[in-house]
C-alpha positions as CSV (number, residue, x, y, z in Angstrom):
1,M,49.9,5.6,51.0
2,L,49.1,8.1,48.3
3,K,46.5,5.7,46.8
4,R,44.7,5.5,50.2
5,F,44.7,9.3,50.5
6,F,43.0,9.7,47.1
7,T,40.6,6.9,47.8
8,G,39.6,8.6,51.1
9,L,39.4,12.0,49.3
10,I,37.1,10.5,46.6
11,L,34.9,8.9,49.3
12,L,34.7,12.2,51.2
13,L,33.7,14.0,48.0
14,A,31.1,11.4,47.3
15,V,29.6,11.9,50.7
16,A,29.7,15.7,50.3
17,V,28.0,15.5,46.9
18,G,25.3,13.3,48.5
19,V,24.7,15.8,51.3
20,I,24.6,18.7,48.9
21,N,22.1,16.9,46.6
22,S,19.9,15.9,49.6
23,A,19.9,19.6,50.7
24,A,18.8,20.8,47.2
25,P,15.4,22.4,47.1
26,A,12.6,20.1,46.1
27,K,11.1,20.6,42.7
28,T,7.5,21.6,42.5
29,V,5.6,18.9,40.5
30,L,3.0,20.1,38.1
31,S,-0.3,18.7,39.6
32,S,-2.2,18.4,36.3
33,N,-1.5,18.5,32.6
34,E,-4.6,20.6,32.1
35,G,-3.8,24.1,30.9
36,V,-0.5,23.1,29.4
37,L,0.1,23.4,25.6
38,R,3.4,22.1,24.3
39,L,5.2,22.7,21.0
40,H,6.8,19.7,19.2
41,V,8.8,20.3,16.0
42,I,10.1,17.3,14.2
43,A,12.8,17.7,11.6
44,A,12.6,16.1,8.1
45,S,15.9,14.2,8.8
46,D,19.0,14.3,11.0
47,S,21.1,16.1,8.4
48,D,22.7,19.4,9.6
49,E,20.6,21.3,7.1
50,D,17.3,19.8,8.2
51,Q,18.1,20.3,11.9
52,S,19.0,23.9,11.2
53,A,15.7,24.4,9.4
54,K,13.8,22.8,12.3
55,L,15.3,25.4,14.7
56,S,14.5,28.2,12.3
57,V,10.9,27.0,12.1
58,R,10.7,26.9,15.9
59,D,12.1,30.5,16.1
60,A,9.5,31.7,13.6
61,I,6.6,30.0,15.4
62,L,7.3,30.9,19.0
63,P,6.8,34.7,18.6
64,L,3.3,34.1,17.1
65,F,2.2,33.0,20.6
66,E,3.7,35.8,22.6
67,H,0.4,37.5,23.3
68,A,-1.4,34.4,24.7
69,E,-2.2,35.1,28.3
70,S,-3.8,31.7,29.0
71,Y,-4.1,28.2,27.7
72,D,-7.4,29.1,26.1
73,D,-5.8,32.1,24.3
74,A,-3.0,29.9,23.0
75,R,-5.3,27.2,21.8
76,A,-7.8,29.7,20.3
77,F,-4.9,31.4,18.4
78,L,-3.7,28.0,17.2
79,L,-7.2,27.0,16.0
80,S,-7.9,30.3,14.3
81,H,-4.5,31.0,12.8
82,G,-3.3,27.5,11.9
83,G,-3.0,28.5,8.2
84,E,-0.8,31.4,9.2
85,I,1.4,29.2,11.4
86,Q,1.7,26.7,8.5
87,K,2.6,29.4,6.0
88,T,5.2,30.8,8.4
89,A,6.8,27.4,8.7
90,E,6.7,26.8,4.9
91,A,8.3,30.2,4.2
92,V,11.2,29.3,6.6
93,L,11.7,26.0,4.7
94,R,11.7,27.8,1.4
95,E,14.3,30.2,2.7
96,H,16.4,27.2,3.6
97,G,16.0,25.8,0.0
98,F,13.6,23.0,0.9
99,D,10.5,22.1,-1.0
100,Y,9.0,19.6,1.4
101,G,5.8,20.6,3.2
102,V,4.7,21.1,6.8
103,Q,2.0,19.2,8.6
104,L,0.4,20.8,11.7
105,S,-1.6,18.8,14.2
106,L,-3.2,19.6,17.6
107,G,-3.5,16.5,19.7
108,T,-2.3,14.6,22.7
109,E,1.4,13.5,22.8
110,T,3.4,11.7,25.4
111,F,6.5,13.6,26.7
112,P,9.2,12.6,29.2
113,D,9.9,14.3,32.5
114,R,11.1,17.9,32.0
115,V,12.3,20.4,34.6
116,Y,12.0,24.2,34.0
117,G,13.7,25.9,36.9
118,D,12.0,24.5,40.0
119,L,9.0,23.2,38.2
120,L,8.8,19.5,37.2
121,F,6.5,18.6,34.3
122,P,6.1,14.9,34.9
123,A,6.1,12.4,32.0
124,G,2.7,12.0,30.5
125,A,0.2,13.0,27.9
126,Y,-0.1,16.7,27.1
127,D,-1.9,18.8,24.5
128,A,0.6,19.7,21.8
129,L,1.0,21.5,18.6
130,C,3.0,19.1,16.5
131,V,4.9,20.6,13.5
132,R,6.1,17.8,11.2
133,L,8.6,19.0,8.6
134,G,8.6,16.9,5.4
135,P,8.8,13.2,6.2
136,A,9.4,14.0,9.9
137,E,12.1,11.4,10.3
138,G,14.7,13.5,12.2
139,H,15.3,14.5,15.8
140,N,12.7,16.7,17.4
141,W,12.6,19.8,19.6
142,W,9.9,20.6,22.1
143,C,9.0,22.9,24.9
144,V,6.1,24.2,26.9
145,L,4.3,26.7,24.7
146,F,1.8,27.7,27.4
147,P,2.6,28.6,30.1
148,P,5.4,30.2,28.1
149,L,8.4,28.1,29.2
150,C,10.3,28.0,25.9
151,I,13.4,29.5,27.5
152,V,14.7,32.8,26.2
153,S,18.4,34.0,26.5
154,E,19.4,37.4,27.7
155,T,19.7,38.6,24.1
156,G,16.2,37.5,23.4
157,E,17.0,34.4,21.4
158,K,15.3,31.2,22.2
159,V,17.5,28.7,24.0
160,D,17.1,24.9,23.6
161,L,17.6,23.5,27.1
162,D,19.0,20.3,25.6
163,S,21.9,22.3,24.2
164,V,22.8,23.9,27.6
165,E,25.9,22.3,29.0
166,T,26.7,22.1,32.6
167,E,30.0,21.3,34.3
168,S,30.7,19.9,37.8
169,W,33.9,21.1,39.4
170,I,33.7,18.2,41.9
171,L,33.4,15.7,39.0
172,N,36.3,17.4,37.2
173,L,38.4,17.3,40.4
174,I,37.7,13.6,40.8
175,R,38.6,12.9,37.1
176,S,41.8,14.8,37.5
177,L,42.8,12.7,40.5
178,L,42.2,9.4,38.7
C-alpha cells in the first residue's frame, strides 16, 4: 500500500515537472554568430595551480575590454592591444610562479550551446580570442566577450557559469522518498 502511494506520488511529481517545464519561457535563440566575440582561455594542465592561474589570467583580461561598446570596438582593441593583453597574461603567470608563455590568437572556434539568461547561443563557429597558457593541455574556460556576457557577481567578481550549482527541491524530495 505504501509502495503504491509513493509510486503514485512520484508519477504525479513527474507530470508536474513536465507541466512546469513546458510552461517555462522559451529561450531567444541568437540568429547569427556575427557581432559575437568569445574569450577562450586554455590552462597549461589540469593541476590545481594551472587551473587557478587560468582563472587569474581570465580575471586580468576581462577588464581590458570593459569599454568596448560594439563588436568592432572589441575586435579593434584586441588587434591594437594584443601585446598589452599578452603581457598582462604573462605577468599573471609570473605572479603564480610559472615561466611558461602565453599564445594569443584571433580566429574562429567551435563552441557548444550556451544559455545566458533567456538568450541561447547555439553551437557553432564563433570569432574568438583564444589564450593558450603554456602547452595548453588543461581544461578551458570561455564566455562571450562581446556582447559582454562574462557574468559578474554582485561583488563585481567574474562568475564562471560552469561553477554555479543549482538544486531542485522536487528532485531532492523524490530522492528522499526512494
